[in-house]
MILUM-568742 format. One record per residue (C-alpha): residue number from 0; x, y negated, z. Coordinates in steps of 0.25 Angstrom, whole numbers, plus 2048, in hexadecimal, padded with zeros to 3 digits. Layout:
<atoms>
[NUM; [X; Y; Z]]
...
</atoms>
This chain:
<atoms>
[0; [7A3; 19C; 1B8]]
[1; [7A6; 1A5; 1AA]]
[2; [7B3; 1A2; 1A8]]
[3; [7B6; 1A7; 1B7]]
[4; [7AF; 1B5; 1B4]]
[5; [7B8; 1B7; 1A6]]
[6; [7C4; 1B4; 1AF]]
[7; [7C0; 1BE; 1BA]]
[8; [7BE; 1C8; 1B0]]
[9; [7C8; 1C7; 1A6]]
[10; [7D2; 1CF; 1AE]]
[11; [7C9; 1DE; 1AC]]
[12; [7CC; 1E6; 1A2]]
[13; [7C0; 1F0; 19C]]
[14; [7BF; 1FB; 194]]
[15; [7B2; 1FD; 18A]]
[16; [7B3; 20B; 185]]
[17; [7A8; 20C; 179]]
[18; [7A8; 202; 16F]]
[19; [79A; 205; 16A]]
[20; [78E; 1FC; 16D]]
[21; [78F; 1FC; 17C]]
[22; [7A0; 1FD; 17F]]
[23; [7A1; 1F0; 174]]
[24; [796; 1E6; 178]]
[25; [79B; 1EA; 187]]
[26; [7A9; 1E7; 184]]
[27; [7A5; 1DC; 17D]]
[28; [79C; 1D4; 186]]
[29; [7A8; 1D9; 193]]
[30; [7B1; 1D2; 18A]]
[31; [7A8; 1C6; 189]]
[32; [7A7; 1C4; 198]]
[33; [7B8; 1C4; 197]]
[34; [7BB; 1D2; 19A]]
[35; [7C6; 1DA; 193]]
[36; [7C0; 1E3; 18D]]
[37; [7C6; 1EE; 185]]
[38; [7BD; 1F8; 17C]]
[39; [7C0; 204; 17B]]
[40; [7BC; 20F; 16E]]
[41; [7C1; 21C; 169]]
[42; [7BC; 218; 15A]]
[43; [7C9; 213; 156]]
[44; [7C1; 20C; 148]]
[45; [7B7; 206; 153]]
[46; [7C2; 1FE; 15B]]
[47; [7CC; 1FA; 14F]]
[48; [7BD; 1F5; 148]]
[49; [7BB; 1ED; 156]]
[50; [7C7; 1E7; 156]]
[51; [7C5; 1E1; 148]]
[52; [7B9; 1DC; 14E]]
[53; [7AF; 1E6; 147]]
[54; [7A4; 1EA; 150]]
[55; [79F; 1F9; 150]]
[56; [790; 1F4; 154]]
[57; [787; 1EB; 14F]]
[58; [783; 1E3; 15B]]
[59; [780; 1D2; 159]]
[60; [78B; 1CA; 163]]
[61; [795; 1D6; 162]]
[62; [79E; 1D3; 158]]
[63; [7A0; 1C4; 15D]]
[64; [7A3; 1C8; 16B]]
[65; [7AE; 1D5; 169]]
[66; [7B5; 1CC; 15E]]
[67; [7B5; 1C0; 168]]
[68; [7B9; 1C7; 175]]
[69; [7C3; 1CF; 16D]]
[70; [7CA; 1C3; 167]]
[71; [7CB; 1BC; 175]]
[72; [7D1; 1C8; 17B]]
[73; [7C7; 1CE; 185]]
[74; [7C2; 1D9; 17B]]
[75; [7CB; 1E4; 176]]
[76; [7C9; 1F3; 170]]
[77; [7D0; 201; 16F]]
[78; [7CF; 20E; 16E]]
[79; [7D7; 213; 179]]
[80; [7D1; 211; 187]]
[81; [7E0; 218; 18E]]
[82; [7E6; 20B; 189]]
[83; [7DE; 201; 191]]
[84; [7D8; 20B; 19D]]
[85; [7E4; 204; 1A7]]
[86; [7E0; 1F7; 1A5]]
[87; [7D0; 1F7; 1A5]]
[88; [7C9; 1F9; 1B2]]
[89; [7BC; 1FC; 1AC]]
[90; [7B8; 205; 1A1]]
[91; [7AA; 205; 19B]]
[92; [7A6; 212; 194]]
[93; [79D; 20E; 187]]
[94; [79F; 21B; 17E]]
[95; [794; 221; 178]]
[96; [78A; 22B; 17F]]
[97; [783; 230; 174]]
[98; [779; 23B; 174]]
[99; [77B; 24B; 176]]
[100; [771; 255; 170]]
[101; [76B; 255; 17D]]
[102; [768; 246; 17D]]
[103; [771; 245; 188]]
[104; [77C; 23A; 188]]
[105; [789; 241; 184]]
[106; [794; 23A; 18D]]
[107; [79F; 240; 185]]
[108; [7A6; 230; 183]]
[109; [7A1; 22C; 190]]
[110; [7A9; 237; 197]]
[111; [7B6; 236; 18D]]
[112; [7B7; 228; 191]]
[113; [7B7; 22C; 1A0]]
[114; [7C1; 238; 19D]]
[115; [7CB; 22F; 196]]
[116; [7CB; 224; 1A2]]
[117; [7CD; 22F; 1AB]]
[118; [7D9; 235; 1A5]]
[119; [7E0; 226; 1A2]]
[120; [7DA; 21D; 1AD]]
[121; [7E5; 21A; 1B8]]
[122; [7DF; 210; 1BF]]
[123; [7D0; 20C; 1C6]]
[124; [7C5; 20C; 1B8]]
[125; [7B7; 20A; 1BA]]
[126; [7B2; 211; 1AF]]
[127; [7A4; 20A; 1AC]]
[128; [798; 213; 1A2]]
[129; [793; 20A; 198]]
[130; [78C; 214; 190]]
[131; [77E; 21A; 193]]
[132; [780; 227; 19B]]
[133; [778; 230; 1A1]]
[134; [777; 22E; 1B1]]
[135; [783; 236; 1B6]]
[136; [78C; 233; 1AD]]
[137; [795; 22D; 1B6]]
[138; [798; 237; 1C0]]
[139; [79C; 240; 1B2]]
[140; [7A6; 232; 1AD]]
[141; [7AB; 233; 1BC]]
[142; [7AE; 243; 1BD]]
[143; [7B6; 242; 1AF]]
[144; [7BE; 236; 1B3]]
[145; [7C2; 23D; 1C0]]
[146; [7C3; 24A; 1B8]]
[147; [7CF; 243; 1B1]]
[148; [7D6; 23C; 1BD]]
[149; [7D6; 249; 1C5]]
[150; [7DD; 250; 1B8]]
[151; [7E7; 243; 1B8]]
[152; [7E8; 247; 1C8]]
[153; [7E7; 237; 1CA]]
[154; [7DE; 230; 1D3]]
[155; [7D8; 223; 1CD]]
[156; [7CC; 21C; 1D1]]
[157; [7C0; 219; 1C7]]
[158; [7B2; 216; 1C8]]
[159; [7A6; 219; 1BB]]
[160; [799; 20E; 1BB]]
[161; [78F; 20E; 1B2]]
[162; [78A; 201; 1AA]]
[163; [781; 204; 1A1]]
[164; [77F; 1FB; 195]]
[165; [770; 1F5; 192]]
[166; [774; 1EE; 185]]
[167; [769; 1ED; 17A]]
[168; [76E; 1EE; 16B]]
[169; [76E; 1E1; 163]]
[170; [770; 1D8; 170]]
[171; [77A; 1E0; 17A]]
[172; [783; 1D7; 17A]]
[173; [779; 1CD; 180]]
[174; [774; 1D7; 18B]]
[175; [782; 1DA; 18E]]
[176; [785; 1CA; 191]]
[177; [777; 1C7; 197]]
[178; [773; 1D5; 19E]]
[179; [765; 1D8; 1A3]]
[180; [76E; 1E0; 1AD]]
[181; [77B; 1E8; 1AF]]
[182; [77A; 1F6; 1B4]]
[183; [785; 1FB; 1BB]]
[184; [788; 208; 1C2]]
[185; [793; 20A; 1CC]]
[186; [797; 213; 1D7]]
[187; [7A3; 20B; 1DE]]
[188; [7A5; 1FF; 1E4]]
[189; [7B0; 1FC; 1DA]]
[190; [7AA; 1FF; 1CE]]
[191; [79F; 1F5; 1D2]]
[192; [7A8; 1E9; 1D3]]
[193; [7AE; 1EC; 1C6]]
[194; [7A0; 1EC; 1BE]]
[195; [79D; 1DE; 1C6]]
[196; [7A8; 1D9; 1C2]]
[197; [7A7; 1DC; 1B3]]
[198; [798; 1D7; 1B3]]
[199; [79B; 1CC; 1BB]]
[200; [798; 1C2; 1B0]]
[201; [78A; 1C8; 1B0]]
[202; [788; 1C7; 1C0]]
[203; [78B; 1B8; 1C0]]
[204; [781; 1B7; 1B4]]
[205; [777; 1BF; 1BB]]
[206; [774; 1CA; 1B3]]
[207; [773; 1D5; 1BD]]
[208; [77D; 1DE; 1BE]]
[209; [774; 1ED; 1C5]]
[210; [77F; 1F5; 1CD]]
[211; [77A; 203; 1CF]]
[212; [77F; 213; 1D0]]
[213; [784; 218; 1C5]]
[214; [778; 222; 1C1]]
[215; [76D; 216; 1C1]]
[216; [777; 20E; 1B9]]
[217; [777; 21A; 1AF]]
[218; [76A; 21D; 1B0]]
[219; [765; 20F; 1AF]]
[220; [769; 20F; 19F]]
[221; [761; 21A; 19C]]
[222; [755; 217; 1A3]]
[223; [756; 209; 19E]]
[224; [756; 20D; 190]]
[225; [74C; 218; 192]]
[226; [743; 20D; 197]]
[227; [745; 204; 18C]]
[228; [742; 210; 181]]
[229; [735; 213; 189]]
[230; [730; 206; 187]]
[231; [733; 207; 177]]
[232; [72D; 215; 176]]
[233; [721; 213; 17F]]
[234; [71D; 206; 175]]
[235; [71F; 20F; 16A]]
[236; [714; 218; 170]]
[237; [70D; 20B; 173]]
[238; [70E; 206; 164]]
[239; [707; 213; 15E]]
[240; [6FB; 213; 168]]
[241; [6FA; 205; 163]]
[242; [6FB; 20A; 154]]
[243; [6EF; 213; 158]]
[244; [6E6; 20A; 161]]
[245; [6E8; 1FD; 158]]
[246; [6F0; 1F6; 162]]
[247; [6FC; 1EE; 15E]]
[248; [709; 1F2; 165]]
[249; [70F; 1E5; 164]]
[250; [704; 1DE; 16D]]
[251; [703; 1E9; 177]]
[252; [713; 1E6; 179]]
[253; [70F; 1D8; 17B]]
[254; [704; 1DB; 186]]
[255; [70D; 1E6; 18D]]
[256; [71A; 1DE; 18C]]
[257; [716; 1D3; 192]]
[258; [716; 1D9; 19F]]
[259; [721; 1D8; 1A8]]
[260; [722; 1E3; 1AB]]
[261; [723; 1E9; 19E]]
[262; [72A; 1E0; 196]]
[263; [72B; 1DF; 188]]
[264; [738; 1E5; 183]]
[265; [739; 1F1; 17C]]
[266; [729; 1F2; 17C]]
[267; [72A; 1F1; 16D]]
[268; [724; 1FD; 162]]
[269; [72D; 200; 157]]
[270; [735; 20C; 150]]
[271; [73A; 212; 15D]]
[272; [749; 20F; 164]]
[273; [754; 214; 160]]
[274; [764; 20F; 162]]
[275; [76F; 214; 16B]]
[276; [769; 212; 178]]
[277; [75A; 217; 17A]]
[278; [759; 223; 172]]
[279; [767; 22A; 177]]
[280; [764; 224; 187]]
[281; [754; 229; 186]]
[282; [75A; 237; 182]]
[283; [764; 237; 18C]]
[284; [75D; 231; 198]]
[285; [753; 23F; 194]]
[286; [75F; 24A; 193]]
[287; [764; 242; 1A2]]
[288; [756; 245; 1A7]]
[289; [755; 253; 1A3]]
[290; [765; 256; 1A8]]
[291; [75D; 254; 1B6]]
[292; [752; 25B; 1B4]]
[293; [749; 24F; 1B2]]
[294; [740; 24B; 1A6]]
[295; [73F; 23D; 1A0]]
[296; [730; 23E; 19C]]
[297; [72D; 22E; 198]]
[298; [73C; 22F; 191]]
[299; [73B; 23A; 188]]
[300; [72D; 234; 183]]
[301; [735; 228; 180]]
[302; [73E; 22F; 178]]
[303; [733; 238; 172]]
[304; [72B; 22B; 16F]]
[305; [737; 224; 168]]
[306; [73B; 230; 15E]]
[307; [72C; 230; 15A]]
[308; [72C; 220; 15A]]
[309; [738; 221; 150]]
[310; [72F; 228; 145]]
[311; [725; 21D; 145]]
[312; [729; 216; 13A]]
[313; [72A; 220; 130]]
[314; [71B; 226; 136]]
[315; [717; 218; 131]]
[316; [71D; 218; 124]]
[317; [717; 225; 121]]
[318; [709; 220; 125]]
[319; [70B; 215; 11D]]
[320; [70D; 21D; 111]]
[321; [702; 227; 116]]
[322; [70D; 233; 118]]
[323; [711; 231; 109]]
[324; [71E; 229; 10B]]
[325; [727; 234; 103]]
[326; [72E; 22C; 0F9]]
[327; [72B; 21E; 0FE]]
[328; [737; 213; 100]]
[329; [738; 20F; 10F]]
[330; [740; 202; 113]]
[331; [746; 202; 121]]
[332; [74B; 1F5; 128]]
[333; [754; 1F7; 133]]
[334; [75B; 204; 138]]
[335; [761; 201; 145]]
[336; [75A; 205; 152]]
[337; [758; 1F5; 155]]
[338; [75D; 1E8; 14F]]
[339; [76B; 1E2; 151]]
[340; [772; 1EE; 154]]
[341; [778; 1F9; 148]]
[342; [774; 205; 153]]
[343; [76D; 210; 149]]
[344; [76E; 219; 154]]
[345; [75E; 220; 155]]
[346; [757; 214; 14C]]
[347; [74B; 218; 149]]
[348; [74F; 214; 13B]]
[349; [756; 220; 13A]]
[350; [749; 229; 13C]]
[351; [741; 220; 134]]
[352; [74B; 221; 128]]
[353; [74D; 231; 129]]
[354; [73D; 234; 129]]
[355; [73D; 22A; 11E]]
[356; [746; 233; 116]]
[357; [740; 23F; 11B]]
[358; [734; 23C; 116]]
[359; [738; 23A; 106]]
[360; [73B; 229; 108]]
[361; [744; 220; 102]]
[362; [749; 216; 10D]]
[363; [750; 209; 10B]]
[364; [757; 203; 118]]
[365; [75B; 1F6; 11C]]
[366; [763; 1F2; 12A]]
[367; [76A; 1E4; 12D]]
[368; [777; 1EE; 134]]
[369; [774; 1FD; 134]]
[370; [775; 201; 125]]
[371; [783; 205; 126]]
[372; [77F; 20F; 132]]
[373; [774; 214; 12B]]
[374; [77B; 218; 11D]]
[375; [783; 220; 126]]
[376; [777; 226; 12C]]
[377; [76E; 227; 11D]]
[378; [777; 226; 111]]
[379; [771; 224; 107]]
[380; [763; 22B; 10B]]
[381; [75F; 21C; 10C]]
[382; [75F; 20E; 104]]
[383; [767; 205; 10C]]
[384; [762; 1F8; 108]]
[385; [769; 1E7; 108]]
[386; [75D; 1E1; 112]]
[387; [750; 1E4; 114]]
[388; [748; 1DF; 109]]
[389; [753; 1E8; 0FF]]
[390; [74E; 1F3; 10A]]
[391; [73E; 1F1; 106]]
[392; [741; 1F0; 0F6]]
[393; [739; 1FA; 0EF]]
[394; [735; 200; 0FD]]
[395; [726; 207; 0FF]]
[396; [727; 203; 10F]]
[397; [731; 1FB; 119]]
[398; [733; 1FF; 128]]
[399; [738; 1F5; 132]]
[400; [740; 200; 13D]]
[401; [74B; 1F4; 144]]
[402; [746; 1E6; 145]]
[403; [754; 1E1; 140]]
[404; [752; 1D1; 13E]]
[405; [753; 1D0; 130]]
[406; [745; 1D8; 12D]]
[407; [73E; 1D0; 138]]
[408; [73C; 1C3; 12D]]
[409; [738; 1CC; 120]]
[410; [730; 1C6; 114]]
[411; [727; 1D0; 113]]
[412; [721; 1CA; 106]]
[413; [730; 1CD; 100]]
[414; [72F; 1DA; 106]]
[415; [720; 1DB; 0FF]]
[416; [728; 1D8; 0F3]]
[417; [731; 1E2; 0F5]]
[418; [72C; 1EF; 0F9]]
[419; [724; 1FB; 0F1]]
[420; [71B; 1FD; 0FC]]
[421; [716; 1F3; 107]]
[422; [718; 1FC; 114]]
[423; [720; 1F6; 120]]
[424; [722; 1FC; 12D]]
[425; [726; 1F3; 138]]
[426; [72C; 1FC; 141]]
[427; [72F; 1F2; 14D]]
[428; [722; 1E9; 14B]]
[429; [72A; 1DD; 146]]
[430; [721; 1D8; 13B]]
[431; [715; 1D1; 13A]]
[432; [709; 1DA; 136]]
[433; [701; 1CE; 12E]]
[434; [70E; 1C9; 128]]
[435; [711; 1D7; 121]]
[436; [701; 1DA; 11C]]
[437; [701; 1CD; 117]]
[438; [70B; 1D0; 10C]]
[439; [704; 1DD; 10A]]
[440; [70D; 1E7; 112]]
[441; [709; 1F2; 11A]]
[442; [70E; 1F0; 128]]
[443; [70F; 1FA; 131]]
[444; [715; 1FA; 140]]
[445; [716; 1FF; 150]]
[446; [70A; 1FF; 156]]
[447; [701; 1F8; 14E]]
[448; [6F5; 1FC; 148]]
[449; [6F5; 1FB; 13A]]
</atoms>
């Protein structure tokens, strides 16, 4: 059956504009399903590296998937959308939507793609927005395309659609190939049929494809991320109350997570959320609401709680030294906003490190993949270390910020010998307090009384 699917779909050629996290994963996975995919990016250096098998992102499995499909001729890379525009029927726009100063999503790059399509299209096109964009973006995209067609004095049919991504960094390929759901917003039968054709392998495998109007599809992405962010901030507030009352947040999580109406996902207390999605999308949702004269009170509180939570590790370190932290040496384990990614955007680690530096602390850091990017941000303000043990050498305290696998099975006896002090702050609640206390270490976690 899979061979038949590939035969049906192979003549169809699509373009993915933007080779960042979303665009590259989308392109590689569609190619794996048998489509002929061209990934487009204006960054010449990035395209040259991709042609040579060098990935611009860290994502488990992406190197192998890109190289395989490139070698087999289904995946290619270019800097020029115009050159391949006549050959493709569907264009996915996966360009960045960075936040403006007011928190709204900057649609400059999204509209630039639409403008280029309108200027140079000579036959029917379906432009699919894969980027996370506010409700009401589709009419703006349509208007830009139509304006360019009008300037040319041509009448060429086109459609726009919304196909938001719901990929988790670190598990993006699995999420794309085995999705919880695929959300598609369309406003024409022709667009719906094209999207059904693209996603036919998923329909045959039983994964739900949910068609809806475009505005609802655009809203679905923001609503999903705001809900997940809400669960994180809620649990961090519960953790603070647990510490005050003597309750254990891990036990509370199990107690409420076993309720099928609630579930256990995104109920882990920690140092706050970060990354490219949650912070940006929460801000954009708040801003969108304001544009319509509405206040998102819950979502605003979620953002406020998260910003406060990013300071929790510094506060615990400062408390451990009775407000005499100046001059101490602190080791930081983990810099990325979550494991299995090199994404440093809005990472809690940067808040922790900057708070420590401002307090006159010497900082030693280690992360399995993000040292190079951190060096660009911090320069010689911190000491870059070779591994977790090198980081704690001579340190008064160590703080776990990101729960990478190399930090999970630590030789605490060796850590105690290397450290000058004995303070351990577990910002992700992954360690056994009894094990650390047995080694003579003072253990601090999130949401547990010490």
